[in-house]
N, CA, C and O atoms as a GROMACS GRO file, in nm:
protein
  324
    1UNK      N    1  -1.750   0.989  -0.419
    1UNK     CA    2  -1.671   0.918  -0.540
    1UNK      C    3  -1.529   0.834  -0.536
    1UNK      O    4  -1.432   0.848  -0.461
    2UNK      N    5  -1.551   0.751  -0.634
    2UNK     CA    6  -1.432   0.656  -0.600
    2UNK      C    7  -1.307   0.669  -0.668
    2UNK      O    8  -1.322   0.674  -0.790
    3UNK      N    9  -1.190   0.676  -0.628
    3UNK     CA   10  -1.070   0.714  -0.725
    3UNK      C   11  -0.979   0.558  -0.753
    3UNK      O   12  -0.998   0.459  -0.683
    4UNK      N   13  -0.901   0.561  -0.841
    4UNK     CA   14  -0.829   0.478  -0.826
    4UNK      C   15  -0.702   0.512  -0.832
    4UNK      O   16  -0.659   0.553  -0.940
    5UNK      N   17  -0.624   0.503  -0.729
    5UNK     CA   18  -0.473   0.550  -0.687
    5UNK      C   19  -0.369   0.492  -0.770
    5UNK      O   20  -0.395   0.379  -0.814
    6UNK      N   21  -0.259   0.543  -0.801
    6UNK     CA   22  -0.131   0.474  -0.830
    6UNK      C   23  -0.046   0.504  -0.725
    6UNK      O   24  -0.007   0.619  -0.705
    7UNK      N   25  -0.016   0.411  -0.659
    7UNK     CA   26   0.110   0.415  -0.571
    7UNK      C   27   0.263   0.429  -0.583
    7UNK      O   28   0.319   0.334  -0.637
    8UNK      N   29   0.333   0.522  -0.545
    8UNK     CA   30   0.459   0.484  -0.579
    8UNK      C   31   0.578   0.514  -0.444
    8UNK      O   32   0.575   0.592  -0.348
    9UNK      N   33   0.641   0.450  -0.473
    9UNK     CA   34   0.798   0.421  -0.355
    9UNK      C   35   0.839   0.567  -0.372
    9UNK      O   36   0.867   0.637  -0.469
   10UNK      N   37   0.831   0.593  -0.202
   10UNK     CA   38   0.920   0.760  -0.213
   10UNK      C   39   1.034   0.718  -0.117
   10UNK      O   40   1.151   0.744  -0.144
   11UNK      N   41   0.994   0.643   0.010
   11UNK     CA   42   1.122   0.607   0.068
   11UNK      C   43   1.087   0.502   0.186
   11UNK      O   44   0.971   0.459   0.185
   12UNK      N   45   1.140   0.474   0.248
   12UNK     CA   46   1.106   0.335   0.351
   12UNK      C   47   0.998   0.351   0.446
   12UNK      O   48   0.945   0.260   0.508
   13UNK      N   49   0.963   0.507   0.454
   13UNK     CA   50   0.859   0.573   0.547
   13UNK      C   51   0.736   0.603   0.502
   13UNK      O   52   0.640   0.621   0.577
   14UNK      N   53   0.730   0.613   0.339
   14UNK     CA   54   0.633   0.665   0.308
   14UNK      C   55   0.638   0.651   0.158
   14UNK      O   56   0.740   0.631   0.092
   15UNK      N   57   0.473   0.669   0.097
   15UNK     CA   58   0.466   0.636  -0.036
   15UNK      C   59   0.380   0.766  -0.083
   15UNK      O   60   0.326   0.832   0.005
   16UNK      N   61   0.364   0.812  -0.245
   16UNK     CA   62   0.352   0.889  -0.294
   16UNK      C   63   0.202   0.849  -0.371
   16UNK      O   64   0.210   0.757  -0.452
   17UNK      N   65   0.095   0.898  -0.354
   17UNK     CA   66  -0.032   0.847  -0.408
   17UNK      C   67  -0.058   0.991  -0.509
   17UNK      O   68  -0.032   1.110  -0.486
   18UNK      N   69  -0.132   0.909  -0.655
   18UNK     CA   70  -0.168   1.007  -0.722
   18UNK      C   71  -0.310   0.957  -0.755
   18UNK      O   72  -0.333   0.837  -0.772
   19UNK      N   73  -0.413   1.063  -0.762
   19UNK     CA   74  -0.554   0.999  -0.781
   19UNK      C   75  -0.566   1.045  -0.914
   19UNK      O   76  -0.480   1.103  -0.980
   20UNK      N   77  -0.712   1.006  -0.957
   20UNK     CA   78  -0.747   1.020  -1.096
   20UNK      C   79  -0.718   1.145  -1.164
   20UNK      O   80  -0.676   1.145  -1.280
   21UNK      N   81  -0.742   1.265  -1.088
   21UNK     CA   82  -0.766   1.388  -1.166
   21UNK      C   83  -0.611   1.460  -1.139
   21UNK      O   84  -0.590   1.571  -1.187
   22UNK      N   85  -0.493   1.384  -1.050
   22UNK     CA   86  -0.379   1.419  -1.076
   22UNK      C   87  -0.331   1.497  -0.954
   22UNK      O   88  -0.238   1.576  -0.972
   23UNK      N   89  -0.387   1.483  -0.824
   23UNK     CA   90  -0.388   1.513  -0.708
   23UNK      C   91  -0.281   1.456  -0.659
   23UNK      O   92  -0.292   1.335  -0.672
   24UNK      N   93  -0.178   1.486  -0.607
   24UNK     CA   94  -0.080   1.420  -0.503
   24UNK      C   95  -0.071   1.426  -0.390
   24UNK      O   96  -0.076   1.538  -0.341
   25UNK      N   97  -0.055   1.320  -0.310
   25UNK     CA   98  -0.056   1.306  -0.179
   25UNK      C   99   0.079   1.196  -0.126
   25UNK      O  100   0.111   1.087  -0.174
   26UNK      N  101   0.133   1.264  -0.023
   26UNK     CA  102   0.248   1.142   0.043
   26UNK      C  103   0.181   1.101   0.182
   26UNK      O  104   0.131   1.176   0.266
   27UNK      N  105   0.196   0.951   0.182
   27UNK     CA  106   0.131   0.902   0.291
   27UNK      C  107   0.247   0.836   0.370
   27UNK      O  108   0.328   0.769   0.307
   28UNK      N  109   0.258   0.849   0.487
   28UNK     CA  110   0.339   0.818   0.596
   28UNK      C  111   0.280   0.675   0.666
   28UNK      O  112   0.162   0.653   0.696
   29UNK      N  113   0.396   0.583   0.684
   29UNK     CA  114   0.397   0.480   0.737
   29UNK      C  115   0.378   0.524   0.943
   29UNK      O  116   0.413   0.628   0.997
   30UNK      N  117   0.320   0.414   1.002
   30UNK     CA  118   0.225   0.356   0.954
   30UNK      C  119   0.080   0.344   0.883
   30UNK      O  120  -0.006   0.405   0.946
   31UNK      N  121   0.039   0.287   0.780
   31UNK     CA  122  -0.093   0.333   0.716
   31UNK      C  123  -0.162   0.212   0.707
   31UNK      O  124  -0.103   0.104   0.702
   32UNK      N  125  -0.295   0.223   0.704
   32UNK     CA  126  -0.389   0.127   0.694
   32UNK      C  127  -0.442   0.056   0.588
   32UNK      O  128  -0.530   0.112   0.523
   33UNK      N  129  -0.408  -0.055   0.556
   33UNK     CA  130  -0.472  -0.145   0.412
   33UNK      C  131  -0.555  -0.234   0.429
   33UNK      O  132  -0.567  -0.282   0.542
   34UNK      N  133  -0.617  -0.271   0.341
   34UNK     CA  134  -0.740  -0.405   0.369
   34UNK      C  135  -0.688  -0.496   0.244
   34UNK      O  136  -0.687  -0.466   0.124
   35UNK      N  137  -0.653  -0.594   0.298
   35UNK     CA  138  -0.649  -0.742   0.236
   35UNK      C  139  -0.731  -0.750   0.109
   35UNK      O  140  -0.847  -0.736   0.148
   36UNK      N  141  -0.730  -0.764  -0.022
   36UNK     CA  142  -0.825  -0.788  -0.112
   36UNK      C  143  -0.796  -0.921  -0.178
   36UNK      O  144  -0.880  -0.945  -0.265
   37UNK      N  145  -0.692  -1.026  -0.163
   37UNK     CA  146  -0.644  -1.141  -0.188
   37UNK      C  147  -0.602  -1.214  -0.094
   37UNK      O  148  -0.557  -1.155   0.004
   38UNK      N  149  -0.605  -1.358  -0.096
   38UNK     CA  150  -0.548  -1.420   0.038
   38UNK      C  151  -0.399  -1.428  -0.015
   38UNK      O  152  -0.353  -1.451  -0.127
   39UNK      N  153  -0.334  -1.396   0.118
   39UNK     CA  154  -0.189  -1.386   0.122
   39UNK      C  155  -0.150  -1.426   0.237
   39UNK      O  156  -0.192  -1.375   0.340
   40UNK      N  157  -0.046  -1.545   0.234
   40UNK     CA  158   0.010  -1.608   0.367
   40UNK      C  159  -0.096  -1.628   0.448
   40UNK      O  160  -0.182  -1.709   0.416
   41UNK      N  161  -0.105  -1.552   0.570
   41UNK     CA  162  -0.198  -1.544   0.668
   41UNK      C  163  -0.305  -1.455   0.669
   41UNK      O  164  -0.406  -1.463   0.740
   42UNK      N  165  -0.284  -1.386   0.604
   42UNK     CA  166  -0.406  -1.280   0.600
   42UNK      C  167  -0.521  -1.331   0.477
   42UNK      O  168  -0.495  -1.385   0.369
   43UNK      N  169  -0.641  -1.299   0.528
   43UNK     CA  170  -0.786  -1.335   0.428
   43UNK      C  171  -0.840  -1.174   0.389
   43UNK      O  172  -0.840  -1.065   0.445
   44UNK      N  173  -0.880  -1.223   0.273
   44UNK     CA  174  -0.965  -1.084   0.207
   44UNK      C  175  -1.057  -1.034   0.327
   44UNK      O  176  -1.120  -1.114   0.397
   45UNK      N  177  -1.060  -0.888   0.347
   45UNK     CA  178  -1.123  -0.803   0.443
   45UNK      C  179  -1.088  -0.791   0.516
   45UNK      O  180  -1.164  -0.729   0.591
   46UNK      N  181  -0.922  -0.836   0.591
   46UNK     CA  182  -0.875  -0.779   0.704
   46UNK      C  183  -0.794  -0.667   0.676
   46UNK      O  184  -0.737  -0.650   0.569
   47UNK      N  185  -0.789  -0.577   0.792
   47UNK     CA  186  -0.746  -0.465   0.784
   47UNK      C  187  -0.609  -0.467   0.878
   47UNK      O  188  -0.612  -0.501   0.996
   48UNK      N  189  -0.466  -0.416   0.795
   48UNK     CA  190  -0.370  -0.438   0.854
   48UNK      C  191  -0.256  -0.295   0.822
   48UNK      O  192  -0.246  -0.231   0.718
   49UNK      N  193  -0.210  -0.283   0.901
   49UNK     CA  194  -0.101  -0.203   0.925
   49UNK      C  195   0.037  -0.184   0.861
   49UNK      O  196   0.129  -0.233   0.926
   50UNK      N  197   0.071  -0.115   0.734
   50UNK     CA  198   0.215  -0.116   0.669
   50UNK      C  199   0.303  -0.056   0.761
   50UNK      O  200   0.289   0.060   0.799
   51UNK      N  201   0.415  -0.148   0.806
   51UNK     CA  202   0.514  -0.090   0.888
   51UNK      C  203   0.609   0.013   0.799
   51UNK      O  204   0.626   0.132   0.827
   52UNK      N  205   0.667  -0.054   0.689
   52UNK     CA  206   0.746   0.010   0.611
   52UNK      C  207   0.722  -0.039   0.456
   52UNK      O  208   0.662  -0.139   0.417
   53UNK      N  209   0.776   0.046   0.394
   53UNK     CA  210   0.772   0.026   0.238
   53UNK      C  211   0.929  -0.008   0.181
   53UNK      O  212   1.029   0.021   0.246
   54UNK      N  213   0.933  -0.071   0.055
   54UNK     CA  214   1.041  -0.088  -0.004
   54UNK      C  215   1.017  -0.116  -0.163
   54UNK      O  216   0.908  -0.080  -0.209
   55UNK      N  217   1.104  -0.172  -0.242
   55UNK     CA  218   1.099  -0.217  -0.367
   55UNK      C  219   1.155  -0.338  -0.356
   55UNK      O  220   1.235  -0.353  -0.264
   56UNK      N  221   1.128  -0.452  -0.446
   56UNK     CA  222   1.218  -0.592  -0.486
   56UNK      C  223   1.303  -0.574  -0.578
   56UNK      O  224   1.325  -0.458  -0.610
   57UNK      N  225   1.363  -0.666  -0.636
   57UNK     CA  226   1.442  -0.658  -0.745
   57UNK      C  227   1.374  -0.629  -0.861
   57UNK      O  228   1.444  -0.570  -0.943
   58UNK      N  229   1.242  -0.654  -0.902
   58UNK     CA  230   1.192  -0.622  -1.013
   58UNK      C  231   1.124  -0.470  -1.001
   58UNK      O  232   1.054  -0.416  -1.086
   59UNK      N  233   1.160  -0.423  -0.890
   59UNK     CA  234   1.092  -0.262  -0.890
   59UNK      C  235   0.969  -0.273  -0.855
   59UNK      O  236   0.898  -0.173  -0.865
   60UNK      N  237   0.912  -0.399  -0.805
   60UNK     CA  238   0.778  -0.377  -0.747
   60UNK      C  239   0.760  -0.326  -0.622
   60UNK      O  240   0.856  -0.351  -0.548
   61UNK      N  241   0.664  -0.258  -0.567
   61UNK     CA  242   0.618  -0.199  -0.447
   61UNK      C  243   0.560  -0.312  -0.339
   61UNK      O  244   0.460  -0.382  -0.353
   62UNK      N  245   0.649  -0.307  -0.232
   62UNK     CA  246   0.656  -0.416  -0.150
   62UNK      C  247   0.627  -0.347  -0.012
   62UNK      O  248   0.681  -0.241   0.018
   63UNK      N  249   0.548  -0.404   0.062
   63UNK     CA  250   0.450  -0.346   0.196
   63UNK      C  251   0.540  -0.431   0.315
   63UNK      O  252   0.564  -0.549   0.294
   64UNK      N  253   0.575  -0.383   0.408
   64UNK     CA  254   0.632  -0.456   0.548
   64UNK      C  255   0.511  -0.466   0.620
   64UNK      O  256   0.463  -0.358   0.654
   65UNK      N  257   0.442  -0.578   0.655
   65UNK     CA  258   0.341  -0.616   0.744
   65UNK      C  259   0.399  -0.698   0.856
   65UNK      O  260   0.465  -0.796   0.822
   66UNK      N  261   0.386  -0.675   0.972
   66UNK     CA  262   0.372  -0.768   1.051
   66UNK      C  263   0.527  -0.871   1.056
   66UNK      O  264   0.546  -0.984   1.101
   67UNK      N  265   0.627  -0.763   0.982
   67UNK     CA  266   0.743  -0.840   0.945
   67UNK      C  267   0.772  -0.909   0.809
   67UNK      O  268   0.883  -0.938   0.764
   68UNK      N  269   0.663  -0.929   0.758
   68UNK     CA  270   0.688  -1.017   0.636
   68UNK      C  271   0.674  -0.873   0.503
   68UNK      O  272   0.614  -0.765   0.494
   69UNK      N  273   0.749  -0.936   0.436
   69UNK     CA  274   0.740  -0.864   0.282
   69UNK      C  275   0.632  -0.920   0.207
   69UNK      O  276   0.631  -1.042   0.190
   70UNK      N  277   0.517  -0.830   0.147
   70UNK     CA  278   0.400  -0.846   0.101
   70UNK      C  279   0.404  -0.762  -0.054
   70UNK      O  280   0.472  -0.659  -0.048
   71UNK      N  281   0.357  -0.783  -0.157
   71UNK     CA  282   0.349  -0.710  -0.260
   71UNK      C  283   0.206  -0.614  -0.276
   71UNK      O  284   0.092  -0.660  -0.273
   72UNK      N  285   0.237  -0.495  -0.291
   72UNK     CA  286   0.143  -0.418  -0.274
   72UNK      C  287  -0.027  -0.459  -0.341
   72UNK      O  288  -0.134  -0.425  -0.290
   73UNK      N  289  -0.008  -0.539  -0.464
   73UNK     CA  290  -0.115  -0.584  -0.501
   73UNK      C  291  -0.218  -0.678  -0.435
   73UNK      O  292  -0.328  -0.695  -0.488
   74UNK      N  293  -0.188  -0.730  -0.336
   74UNK     CA  294  -0.285  -0.802  -0.277
   74UNK      C  295  -0.373  -0.692  -0.136
   74UNK      O  296  -0.453  -0.733  -0.051
   75UNK      N  297  -0.328  -0.573  -0.153
   75UNK     CA  298  -0.408  -0.484  -0.059
   75UNK      C  299  -0.471  -0.379  -0.115
   75UNK      O  300  -0.470  -0.370  -0.237
   76UNK      N  301  -0.542  -0.275  -0.029
   76UNK     CA  302  -0.628  -0.162  -0.128
   76UNK      C  303  -0.594  -0.072  -0.015
   76UNK      O  304  -0.607  -0.108   0.102
   77UNK      N  305  -0.546   0.059  -0.053
   77UNK     CA  306  -0.540   0.145   0.043
   77UNK      C  307  -0.672   0.259   0.043
   77UNK      O  308  -0.692   0.349  -0.039
   78UNK      N  309  -0.742   0.227   0.149
   78UNK     CA  310  -0.866   0.300   0.197
   78UNK      C  311  -0.847   0.477   0.177
   78UNK      O  312  -0.853   0.528   0.289
   79UNK      N  313  -0.830   0.560   0.091
   79UNK     CA  314  -0.811   0.695   0.139
   79UNK      C  315  -0.910   0.785   0.013
   79UNK      O  316  -0.933   0.737  -0.098
   80UNK      N  317  -0.943   0.878   0.044
   80UNK     CA  318  -1.004   0.966  -0.051
   80UNK      C  319  -0.932   1.113  -0.051
   80UNK      O  320  -0.895   1.164   0.055
   81UNK      N  321  -0.918   1.168  -0.159
   81UNK     CA  322  -0.863   1.322  -0.153
   81UNK      C  323  -0.874   1.351  -0.278
   81UNK      O  324  -0.842   1.462  -0.319
   0.00000   0.00000   0.00000
């Protein structure tokens, strides 16, 4: 079954995920994500490791990948729970 996850920033080394039925899970860095849209040198389909998480001045979730800050909506977290 495919779930739509809602990531929330928790601290710089983890995020909270909530699935469609309301189950909460804390995911710790580093965690893998799949690139969904082209971003800088990342192409769709690439699997990457998120080293750290943060928020920007607009309170948007940012992933630090290979030392580069990237908005989370370019990536998909592949997890089922």
